[in-house]
C-alpha positions as CSV (number, residue, x, y, z in Angstrom):
1,M,-66.7,124.4,-152.6
2,S,-66.5,127.3,-155.1
3,D,-64.4,127.3,-158.2
4,A,-64.4,131.1,-158.3
5,P,-61.0,132.7,-158.5
6,E,-59.7,134.2,-155.3
7,L,-57.3,137.1,-154.8
8,W,-53.8,136.1,-153.7
9,K,-50.6,138.1,-152.9
10,V,-47.3,136.3,-153.3
11,V,-44.2,138.0,-151.9
12,I,-40.7,137.0,-153.0
13,A,-37.8,138.7,-151.3
14,L,-34.3,138.4,-152.8
15,Q,-30.9,139.8,-152.7
16,A,-29.6,140.2,-156.2
17,T,-28.0,142.7,-158.6
18,A,-30.3,144.8,-160.8
19,E,-29.5,142.5,-163.7
20,Q,-30.4,139.4,-161.7
21,K,-33.6,140.9,-160.5
22,D,-34.6,141.9,-164.0
23,A,-33.9,138.3,-165.3
24,L,-35.9,136.8,-162.4
25,V,-38.9,139.1,-163.0
26,D,-38.8,138.2,-166.7
27,R,-39.0,134.5,-165.7
28,F,-41.9,135.2,-163.3
29,V,-43.7,137.0,-166.2
30,D,-43.0,134.0,-168.5
31,A,-44.4,131.6,-165.9
32,I,-47.6,133.5,-165.3
33,C,-48.2,134.5,-169.0
34,P,-46.4,132.1,-171.3
35,D,-47.9,133.7,-174.4
36,P,-46.9,137.3,-174.4
37,N,-48.4,137.8,-177.9
38,H,-52.0,137.0,-176.9
39,E,-54.7,139.5,-177.6
40,G,-56.4,141.4,-174.8
41,W,-56.0,140.7,-171.1
42,C,-54.4,137.5,-169.7
43,D,-56.8,134.7,-168.8
44,T,-55.3,134.9,-165.3
45,P,-55.3,138.5,-164.2
46,W,-52.1,139.4,-162.5
47,A,-49.7,142.3,-161.6
48,V,-46.1,142.4,-160.6
49,H,-44.7,145.1,-158.3
50,V,-40.9,145.5,-157.8
51,I,-39.8,147.5,-154.8
52,E,-36.1,148.4,-154.2
53,G,-35.2,147.4,-150.7
54,G,-33.6,150.8,-149.9
55,S,-37.1,152.4,-150.0
56,L,-38.3,150.1,-147.2
57,S,-38.0,150.9,-143.5
58,A,-34.9,149.5,-141.7
59,D,-37.2,147.1,-139.8
60,E,-38.7,145.8,-143.0
61,Q,-35.3,145.3,-144.6
62,E,-34.1,143.4,-141.5
63,R,-37.2,141.3,-141.4
64,L,-36.9,140.3,-145.1
65,R,-33.2,139.6,-144.8
66,D,-33.9,137.3,-141.8
67,E,-36.5,135.4,-143.9
68,I,-34.0,134.8,-146.7
């Protein structure tokens, strides 16, 4: 078994106000990188992408709403 890091994609769909979404994204960032003042890159490479639901197709919007 290898201890090498793997690439993962975690998808979180939610219905929220813009303010609620911003607060949740801040919490995600804090959980992934608890020391925002570190030098250089994080020990655990990561990225966050926020996509407003209105930019998704109607089918994708419906699928995500069904999941939540």
